[in-house]
N, C-alpha and C positions, 0 to 999 in steps of 0.2 A: 599155385606157387608162381611167384614173379619170375619172369625170364631174366637171366643174367645178361648184363650189358657189356659190350666190348669196350670198356673204358681204357684198357691198355693200348688200344689202337687209335686213340684220339690224336696223337701226334701225326701230322700229315707227311707223306713222302714227298720227294722233290717233284714228281710228276703228279698233278692232281688226278688225272683220269686213270693213272696206273693203280690208284687205290680202289677203284670200283671192281667188283668181281665180274666174272664172265656173264652171269645171268643179268646183272645190272646193266652191263654194256649192251646186251641184246635187247633189253627193254628200252634202253635209251635210243636204240636205232629205230624204234617204231614211230609211226607218225603221231604227232601231238594231238590231232583231232581225228581219231578213227571214226568211221561211219557208225559203228555200233554204240558209241558213247555220246551222250548228250552233253551240251555245254554246261549243264548244271550238275554234273556228277560230283560226288563228295569224295573227300580224302579217304583212302583205304579201299576203294573199289578196285577190282583186279585189272591189270593192264590188258591191253588188246592182244589178240592172238597174233603171232608172227605171220600167220598165213592170211592176213587181211587182203582182200582184192585190191589190186593196184599198187601193191608194195613189193611184189616179187622182183628180186634182182636189185632193188634199191638199197642204198647204204646211207641212211641218214646220219647226221653228225651225232657224236656222243653227248651225254647229258650235260656235262660242264661246258662243252662247246655250244650247245643250244642255249645255255644260260648266258654265255658271252654274246651270242648273236642277238638274243632278245634285248640285252642291256644296250647294245649298240644301236638297235632299231629305235629304242625309246630315248636315245641320246643321253644316257646317264654318264656320269664322269668316270674317269679311269679308276679313281680311288674307290668309288662305289662298286665297280666291277670286281676289284681285288677283294674287298671285304665280303661281298655276297658269295663269291666263289669259295672263299675261305670258310665261311660258316656252313655252307651247303656241304662242303667236303667233310667238315667235322661232324655234321649231323649224320651223314652216311656211315662214317667210321664208328660213331658212337653206337649205332644199331647194327653192329656186326656186318656192315657192308651190304645191307639190304637196300633195294631200290626204294626211293621215296614214294613211288606210286603204290607200293604195297604196304605202306605204313599209314597209320591213322592219327587222329587227334591225340590219342593217349601217348603215342610215341613222341609227338611234338612237345606235349606238356612235360613228359619225363626228361627230355633233353634240356628244356629251358629251366626246369626245376633243378636239375643237376648243376647247371651253370651258376645258379644263385646260391644253392645250399652247400655244395661240395667245393666248387671252384671259387665261390665267393667273389664273383665278378661284380663290377659296378652296374648300377641300374641302366646306364646308357649302353653298356656292352650287351646286356641281356636284350634290351630293346632293339639293338642292331641285329642280333641273331634272329629275333622274331621277325623283323622286317625282311631279312634274307629268305627265311622259310616261307613267309607269305608270298614273296615274289616268285619263289620256285613253284608253288602250287597253283597260284592264280595266273601268272604270266607265261610260265613254261609248260607245266603239265595241264593247264586249263582245268583245274579242279577247284570247286568251291570249298572254302575252309570255314566251318562253323566258328562261332565266337569261342575263343580259348579262355575258359574261366578257371581251370584247375591248376594254373601255373603259379608257383610261389614266386612272387615278384621281388626283385631286389629293391631295397629301400633307397630312394634317391635323396642323398643329403643336400641340404641347402647351404652351399658354400659361397663365400664372398671371393671376388677376384683379388689376386695379388697385385697391388699397385705400388709403384715406386714414387718417391718424391721427385720433383723436377731436377734437383741436383744429383740424385742417384741415377736418374734416367740419363742425364747428360754424361755422367761418369762412365756408365756402361757403354754407351754408344761411342764415346771418344776412344775406348780401348778396342773397338772392333777393327780388324785389319782390312786393308784394301777395299774391294767392292762390297764387303760385308758392312762397312760403315754406311754406304749408300742404301743398302737394304734396310738396316736399322733405322736410318733417317726417314725412309718412306713409311716404315711400319709405325713409327711414333708421330711423324709429322703429318701423315695422311690417314692414319687409323686403318691401315690395310691388314688383312690376314696374310699369313706367310704365303699361302698358295696364290693369293691374288697378286702379291708383289712379284713373285717369281714368274707368273704367267703374263706379266705386262708386256705388250708389244710397243715398238717405237711409236706407232701411230696413236697410242693411248696417252702419251704425254703431251700436254699443251704448255710449253714453257712460257709463252707469252701471257696467257690467261691465268697461269699459276694454278692449274687444275689437272687432276688425274681421272681418267675414265676407266672404271673397273668393268670388264666384260665378263659375263657369265660368272658372277660371284656365287655366294651360297644361295641355293634355290634357283640357280640359272637367271639371276637378276642383274641388270646393269645399273650402275649408279655413278655419280660424279662427286669427287671429294677434292679437298684443297691440296695444294702443293706448297711445301715450306719454301720461303724465300731464299734461305741460305743454302738450299739444296739445288738451286737452279744452275749455278756456275759449275759445281762438281758434276752435275748430270750432263752438261754440255761436253765437258772434257771426257767423261766416261763414254758417251755416245760416239765421240770421235774415234776413240780407240776401238770400240766395237765395230764401227763402220770399216775401219782398216782390216780388222780380222774377217769381216764379212766379204770384202773384196778378195782377200786371199783364199777364202773358202770357195767362192765362186770360181776362181781360177783352177782350184783343185777338183771341182765338180761335186762338192758336198755343201753347197751354200743354201740348201732348202731347209724349211722348218715345217712342222706339222700345222695344218690349217684346220679350223673348226668345221664340223659338219661336212657338207658336200662342196665346199668352196674349192677344194683341190681339183675336182672334176669340172667345175664351172669355170674357174680361172686357173688355167694350167700353169701359167708363169708366176702366179701370185706368191708361191712359196719361196721364190728367190728375190722378191722385191724387198727393199729396205724397210718399208713401213711395217711389214709383217714379222720382222725379226724380233727376237726376245731382247728386252732391255738388259737382262742378266743371263747371257748365254753360258753354257757349260764350256769348260776348257777343251774338252775332247769331243769328237764325233762319236755318236752311239747308233745302235740299230733299233729301229722302232719295233716294239714287240708285236704290234698288230699287222703292219704292212710289210715289215722286214726291210724298209728303206733305210739307207745310211744318211743321217743328217744330224744337225746339232740341236740338242735339247737345252732346257734352261738349267740353272744351278740346282743342285740337289738340296732338298729341304734339310736333310741330316747335316750337311756341312754348315748351314746357317745356324742350326740349333746348337751344334758343338761350339761354334764361334761365340755365340751369345752366352752360353754357360761358362766358357773360359773367361770371357770379359767380365762377367759378374763375379767370378772368383777373384780375378785380379783386382777388381774394384773394392773387394772386401765386403760384399753384400751377402748377408746370410739368408735372405729371402730366396725362395725358389723362383728363378728368373728364366723365362723362355721367350721366344720371339713374340708369342701372343700377349705377353705381359705389356709390350709397348702399345698394343691396341687398347688394353685396359687403361694405361696411363694417358693415352690420347683423349679418351672419353672423360676420364675423371678430371684431368687438368682443365679441359674446356668448361666443364660444369663449375669447377672452382673459380674460374675466371669470369663467371657470370653469363655464359652463353645459354641460350634457350635450349631446353631439353629436346624439343622437336627438331631443332637444327642439328643437334648431336645425333638424334635418331636417323635422320636422312644421311648424314655423313657416314655413319656406321653401316647403314643398310639394314637396320632391324625392321622386321615386319610388325612386331608388337612393341608398344611403348613400355610395357612392363619389363622387357629385357633391358632397355636403356635405363630405367629407373633403378636397376640394381646398383649402378655406380653412385647413386646418391647416398648409399649406405657406407661408402668408403671415402667420400670426399671430406675434406677438413675445413670447409667453410660453409656459410649459410646457416641453415636450420640445424645442421649437425655439429656446429661449432660449440660444443658443450665444454665448459671449463671445469676442471676438477676442483673439488673443495680444498684439496691439499695445496692448490696454487693461490689460496687467498692471501691477502696482504698481512694478515695477522700472524702467519707462520713465518719463522725465520729460517732461511736455508743455511746449512752448515756442511762442512766436510766431514766425512767419516774418518775416525781415527785410523792412522796407519801404524803398522808395527814398527817399533823403534823410535817413534816420534811422539811427543806429547800432543794431546788434543788441543784444539783451539780453546782459549780461555772463555769462560762463560757457559759454553755448552748450551743445552736446551734450558729453557726457563724453568727454574726451580729444581734442577737436577745437579747443579754444580759441575765440577770437572769429573771426567771419566777416569778410572784408574789406568795407569800406564802398564804396558806389558812387563810381566815379571814382578809386579808389586804383590805383596801378600794380600790375601783376601781380607775383608773387613771383619771385625770381631763379631758382628751380629749376623754373619753369614749362616744361614740354616744348614748348609752342607757340612759345617765344622762340628765335630763332637763337642758337646757342652762339658765344661770342667765341673766335676762335682764340688759342691760347697762344703 
């Protein structure tokens, strides 16, 4: 008989580690590489005994803390850490709060199948959950995971990106308030992702060469892209205001920012230098969740997304518009203007050319400029009749005039009852 799953406990409590039972916390406090277990152990093997030699009196970190530590060692992004911790927590709660070291491949498959069949998540969401579990077993628990073949995979639909016309794009950006206008201009004018635009430092802008250097983009890759000409002067004025706020923050003792990797230890005063400051800093000072330091972060992504959605509604655009739509428009409009697809690939930072070729399916020029047969010169365009007004004379060829509203139906209407002879 199949074991019942604790699906009612899938919702996570505020404290991630509070969701783990006492025995799971005890197992989490054991060393990751006990002497009795080889590096090639498989998933489902019993955890080490708490009386292992050399661990008496030690208090290792809890399981989710070990996950965070390992992610920080591998230099993964903050967003990856949040998603991995989220899926690992849901996996533990799904299996009645049993420790992952006591679970096997069958439990992993049942969890991923539940996501696809009952929760009906997208294929990318299921793949993200699988990546989190593989990271847990391989990197944290040091267990080998056999190939998972019994998982019901969610079907990945082939969708085309939403692209606005140049006039629609300009209408939405023009309605963005304040510094959100500059963010939208960089997203569309430079083809940046939202996270890349908000993580820009002052030193990454080269206003003389009209270029933007993206540091640690998707896949931890750097690249150089263009800077729109009409954004140079507004950026200069914006940076002057940011510099004044930076001087005031230095006077208040909160003028530092987060530095990548180990630069904070190597260059102690770099966090207060002007070149390392964010181009779009947040209005208020916040507390760093990792170090606990009080400093200024960049703008929230949610605030930019809300501003873009509001601007799209105000512009009367019915298409689903998000900040990432501007990146799609950047690539599509460049291809429509005749730029080489390899150049567009480098500006976007795509590893595979097939990803860039997706925009050729939504462009409206070149090989895709197919003309509808209804637009042929032999067809005569006319207005549809309006209620209360007579139709235009002539109508369609061979049909004559259309009846006016309120006119009696014709005598040969099949809907009328026939008069007996």
